[in-house]
C-alpha positions in Angstrom: -3.5 3.6 17.4 -3.7 2.0 14.0 -3.1 4.1 10.9 -4.0 3.3 7.3 -2.1 5.3 4.7 -3.9 5.7 1.3 -1.7 6.1 -1.7 -3.2 6.9 -5.1 -0.5 8.3 -7.4 1.7 6.5 -10.0 5.2 5.7 -8.7 6.4 6.9 -12.1 5.3 10.5 -11.8 5.9 11.4 -8.2 7.9 10.5 -5.1 4.8 10.5 -2.9 4.8 6.7 -2.8 8.4 6.8 -1.4 7.4 9.3 1.3 4.3 7.4 2.3 6.2 4.1 2.6 9.0 5.8 4.6 6.3 7.3 6.9 4.7 3.8 7.4 8.1 2.4 8.4 8.7 5.2 10.9 5.2 4.7 12.4 6.0 1.0 12.7 9.2 1.8 14.5 7.1 3.6 17.1 5.1 0.4 17.6 2.0 1.6 15.8 -0.1 -0.8 13.8 0.2 0.4 10.2 -1.4 -0.4 6.9 -0.9 1.0 3.4 -3.6 0.8 0.8 -2.6 1.3 -2.9 -5.4 2.6 -5.0 -5.8 4.1 -8.5 -2.4 4.3 -10.2 -0.5 3.5 -7.0 -1.4 -0.2 -7.6 1.4 -0.1 -10.2 3.8 0.2 -7.2 3.0 -3.4 -6.3 4.2 -5.1 -9.4 7.0 -7.4 -8.6 10.4 -7.2 -10.4 10.6 -3.4 -10.9 13.8 -3.3 -8.9 13.3 0.3 -7.7 13.1 2.1 -4.5 9.4 1.7 -4.2 9.6 -2.1 -4.5 12.4 -2.1 -2.0 10.4 0.0 0.5 7.3 -2.2 0.0 9.3 -5.3 0.8 10.8 -3.7 3.9 7.4 -2.7 5.1 6.1 -6.2 4.6 9.2 -7.6 6.4 8.5 -5.5 9.5 4.8 -6.3 9.6 3.1 -3.4 7.9 0.0 -4.6 6.1 0.1 -3.7 2.4 -3.2 -3.8 0.5 -4.0 -3.0 -3.1 -7.5 -2.3 -4.4 -8.2 -5.3 -6.7 -10.6 -3.5 -9.1 -7.9 -0.9 -9.7 -5.2 -3.6 -10.4 -7.6 -5.4 -12.7 -8.4 -2.1 -14.6 -4.7 -1.7 -15.2 -4.2 -5.2 -16.4 -2.2 -6.4 -13.4 -2.9 -10.1 -12.7 -2.8 -11.2 -9.1 0.3 -13.3 -9.7 2.3 -10.2 -10.7 1.9 -8.4 -7.4 4.7 -8.6 -4.8 4.1 -11.5 -2.5 2.5 -10.4 0.7 0.4 -7.6 -0.8 -3.2 -8.3 -0.1 -5.7 -7.6 -2.8 -9.0 -6.1 -1.4 -12.3 -5.2 -2.9 -14.4 -2.2 -2.2 -16.2 -3.8 0.8 -13.0 -4.8 2.4 -11.7 -1.2 1.9 -14.7 0.0 3.8 -14.0 -2.6 6.6 -10.4 -1.4 6.8 -11.4 2.3 7.2 -14.4 1.7 9.5 -13.2 -1.2 11.7 -9.5 -2.0 11.6 -7.8 1.4 11.4 -8.7 4.4 13.6 -6.6 7.0 11.7 -6.7 7.4 7.9 -3.9 9.4 6.1 -4.6 10.1 2.5 -1.4 10.6 0.4 -3.3 11.9 -2.6 
């Protein structure tokens, strides 16, 4: 079963992003298809060059085949240009978010 994990909080105020990314790695180890969607302030997690645990975990997730998405309107609202995101993170719009939740993933876990 495919699981999409929604993360919404800033990586600077909570460790929820770390827990969500560790969970996605564990699900992937169990051969589950996994995606992580960064929304609201969680899009800040996707900025490359931060050199923290969140960036390290995002890169590990990408390496093992976890799909990482970021909501493009939220990134734009926070002044994050597409080129600043970690390579491999897919920017999606609202319509694509709906497609992810309605068609690609059967389970949705909201880490909000």
